[in-house]
C-alpha positions in Angstrom: 0.0 0.0 0.0 2.9 2.4 0.8 4.4 1.8 -2.7 1.1 2.8 -4.3 0.9 5.9 -2.2 4.5 6.9 -3.1 3.9 6.2 -6.8 0.8 8.4 -6.6 2.7 11.2 -4.9 5.4 11.0 -7.6 2.8 11.2 -10.3 1.2 14.2 -8.7 4.6 15.9 -8.4 5.1 15.3 -12.1 1.7 16.9 -12.9 2.5 19.9 -10.7 5.9 20.4 -12.4 4.3 20.0 -15.8 1.8 22.8 -15.0 4.5 25.0 -13.5 6.8 24.7 -16.5 4.0 25.2 -19.0 2.3 28.2 -17.3 4.9 30.1 -15.3 8.0 29.5 -17.4 6.1 29.6 -20.7 7.7 26.5 -22.1 6.2 24.7 -25.0 4.6 21.3 -24.6 7.8 19.3 -25.2 9.9 21.5 -23.0 7.5 21.4 -20.2 7.2 17.6 -20.5 11.0 17.0 -20.4 11.4 19.6 -17.7 8.9 17.8 -15.5 10.4 14.5 -16.5 13.9 15.6 -15.3 12.7 17.6 -12.3 10.6 14.9 -10.7 13.4 12.4 -9.8 15.6 15.3 -8.8 13.1 16.7 -6.3 12.4 13.2 -5.0 16.1 12.6 -4.4 16.5 16.0 -2.7 13.5 15.4 -0.5 14.8 11.9 0.5 18.2 13.4 1.4 16.7 16.3 3.5 14.0 14.2 5.2 15.0 10.5 5.4 12.2 8.0 5.9 11.2 6.9 9.4 11.6 3.2 8.4 15.4 3.7 8.0 15.7 5.2 11.5 13.6 2.4 13.1 15.7 -0.3 11.5 18.9 1.2 13.1 17.5 0.6 16.5 17.2 -3.2 16.8 15.4 -5.0 19.5 18.6 -6.2 21.2 19.8 -2.6 21.4 16.6 -1.6 23.1 16.8 -4.5 25.6 20.4 -3.7 26.5 19.5 -0.1 27.2 16.4 -0.9 29.2 16.4 -0.4 32.9 15.6 -3.5 35.0 12.1 -3.7 36.2 11.6 -3.2 39.9 10.5 -6.3 41.8 6.9 -5.9 43.0 6.3 -6.3 46.7 4.7 -9.6 47.5 1.1 -9.1 48.4 -1.6 -11.6 48.3 -5.0 -10.5 47.3 -7.9 -12.9 47.7 -11.2 -12.1 46.0 -14.3 -13.9 47.2 -17.5 -13.9 45.3 -20.7 -14.5 47.2 -24.0 -15.3 45.8 -27.3 -13.4 46.6 -27.8 -15.5 49.7 -24.4 -14.6 51.2 -22.7 -18.0 50.6 -19.6 -18.6 48.6 
């Protein structure tokens, strides 16, 4: 599902660049197409360098690293709790 979302975002970025190049920079159709075609991977690469994915950071912290850094749990005080259920007549 995440791959579909990323592909859709790249396609939307391509369309936005196509509109920007054709309207603001007054490029012809071929120039706008090739500008968007070249700019899309460039912007995706820059974005991935500036804001790396969270998945990469999570993989760096393995479970064993989290276990070795964890503090030991305090031992609970030993208390015995007895619950007794009585029926409507007061008997157990």
